[in-house]
C-alpha positions, 0 to 999 in steps of 0.5 A: 480506535482499534484497527485489527485487520488489514488487507494486502492486495497482492493479485496484480500481474506486475507487468512492469517487471516482465519477464521475471514476474512470470515466475516470481510475484512482484511482491516477492522481489527483494530489497537486499535480503527481504521481499517487499511483502515482508517489509509491508507485513512488518509495518502492519505488525508494528501498527498492532494489526492482528488479522492479515488478509492477502488477496492473491491469485494464481501464480502467487503461491510463493507468498503463502509458502514464504509466510508459512516458512517464516512463522515456523522459524521464530528467529524471523517472526517471533510474534503472536498474531490472530490469523493469516487468511488468503482469498483468491481474486480470479482476475485483476480488476483494480484495487477496488475489486481486490478490496471487495474480495476481502469483504467476508473476512473483514465483516463490519469493522474498520480495516486497513489496506496496504500496498507492498509496492509503496515502500516507506522507509521510516523510523516510524510505522506509517500505518501505526501513525495513521491509526493513532490519528484515525477519527472514523473518516476514511483515511489515506496516506498522502504526499506531495508529488511533482506536478508532472507526476499527478496523472499517475495517482489519485489526487486529493482536492484539499479543503483544509490542513491541520498539522499532519492531516489534510481534509479532502472535499474530493479525490480524482483518479489519475487526472491530467495536470490541467485538471488536478486540484492539487499535487497531494497524491494518495499513497498505498496506505488506507484505513476504511469504513466497512461501508465501502463494500456496499459502494464497491459492489455497485461501482462501475469500472473507472480509469483503465476499465478497473474498479477504482478504490478512489472512486468509492472513496469519492462517493463516501465523502458526503457521509464518511469524509476523507482525510489524508495523513502526511507521513514521515520517511522516504517513499519509493514506488517499487511497482517500477524498476526505477523505484525498486532500484532506488529503494535498494540503493537507499537501504544499502547506503544506510546499512553499515555493512553495505554502504561502502559498496554503494560508495565504491560503485559511485567512485567507479571502483567496480 
């Protein structure tokens, strides 16, 4: 099924990177020579996305400026796309609320959501593979995390596995280890039915007093199902300092022009 539109929720405060995110949006933090949002955008382009919706807020104008500049210089983005739209989220109220802000631009068709924080380095576009496996059920990217990490994620309760797909009978946002049904975590790639907007409009705040997208996914399982896609490649949580640094080192170590710098550093030559 053709997925034409994607929502990029970029309205978060980036508190784990204060004070730099007082001046620079978290999504504009760099991995070598590209900001995080650039990598996410490229992945979406490779997946065949045509319309790009950024849910932004006050202080994020540099994201708009960046893409204005890039598209005026075809040596950076020599591609043809349908449109880029920006919609404001007046206050960060959770991922579910950010997605809801895009309702009028998505209209009544399935759409993708991608978090730039979840940087996935792979020879394949994770989102492209998800679209290829999409069968009409709500779909999330998933990976197994260490047991002590489950309280940081939405966690799937697995009913069955078939190849790269896992079928969930429930999903729980940031459960305690003692209550987690598995260690399959939801990672920041989604393909969603537009029916989720009706759920989000009537959803009560959940964990962190925020509108949680996973709570909406849970409510939709009886009607739409929920499928996890086990993606290839290396994923880095670039919403954390540790994850961003790891991603930078990983990319540098796989770049022929930079890997000697990493090697020399760990040999104590600096």
